[in-house]
C-alpha positions as CSV (number, residue, x, y, z in Angstrom):
1,M,-36.2,11.7,6.7
2,V,-37.5,8.6,5.0
3,S,-35.9,5.4,3.6
4,D,-36.2,4.1,0.1
5,Q,-39.4,2.2,1.1
6,E,-40.9,5.5,2.4
7,Q,-40.5,4.4,6.0
8,P,-39.6,7.1,8.5
9,V,-36.1,6.7,9.8
10,G,-35.7,9.7,12.1
11,K,-35.2,13.4,12.1
12,A,-32.3,15.0,10.1
13,T,-29.6,16.7,12.1
14,P,-28.9,20.2,10.8
15,L,-25.2,20.9,10.0
16,D,-23.3,23.4,12.0
17,A,-21.4,25.4,9.4
18,R,-19.3,27.3,12.0
19,A,-18.2,24.1,13.8
20,N,-17.4,22.5,10.5
21,L,-14.9,25.3,9.8
22,K,-13.0,24.5,13.0
23,R,-13.3,20.7,12.9
24,R,-9.9,18.9,12.9
25,R,-9.7,16.1,10.4
26,Q,-8.5,12.7,11.4
27,Q,-5.0,11.9,10.4
28,P,-4.1,8.4,9.1
29,I,-2.1,6.2,11.5
30,I,1.3,5.5,9.8
31,P,2.8,2.3,11.2
32,G,6.5,2.3,12.1
33,P,9.0,-0.1,10.6
34,S,8.3,-3.7,11.2
35,P,10.6,-5.5,13.6
36,M,10.7,-8.4,11.1
37,A,11.8,-6.2,8.2
38,Q,14.8,-7.6,6.3
39,T,17.7,-5.4,5.3
40,G,19.3,-7.5,2.7
41,P,18.8,-8.3,-1.0
42,N,15.1,-8.6,-2.0
43,A,13.7,-11.2,-4.4
44,I,14.2,-9.0,-7.4
45,E,17.9,-8.4,-6.6
46,L,18.4,-12.1,-6.0
47,A,16.7,-13.0,-9.3
48,L,18.9,-10.5,-11.2
49,Q,22.1,-11.9,-9.6
50,R,21.0,-15.4,-10.6
51,Q,20.2,-14.3,-14.2
52,Q,23.6,-12.6,-14.4
53,V,25.4,-15.8,-13.2
54,D,23.4,-17.9,-15.6
55,W,24.2,-15.5,-18.5
56,A,27.9,-15.6,-17.6
57,L,27.9,-19.4,-17.5
58,E,26.2,-19.5,-20.9
59,T,28.7,-17.1,-22.5
60,D,31.6,-19.0,-21.1
61,S,30.3,-22.3,-22.5
62,D,29.7,-20.7,-25.9
63,A,33.2,-19.3,-26.0
64,E,34.7,-22.7,-25.3
65,A,32.7,-24.4,-28.1
């Protein structure tokens, strides 16, 4: 085996086809829920609530005028 600069880098290891058939693949580690996780309204829900309140105030002021 040689590098891009034609320098020898070592012998190539032949693949073991039979061992590859039985090799178990690594599974990703899935983290559990964070102890700091919040269980309330998120930023999107808070923004929607604020927009609805602002809209209600605008329609009330328009109705009075």
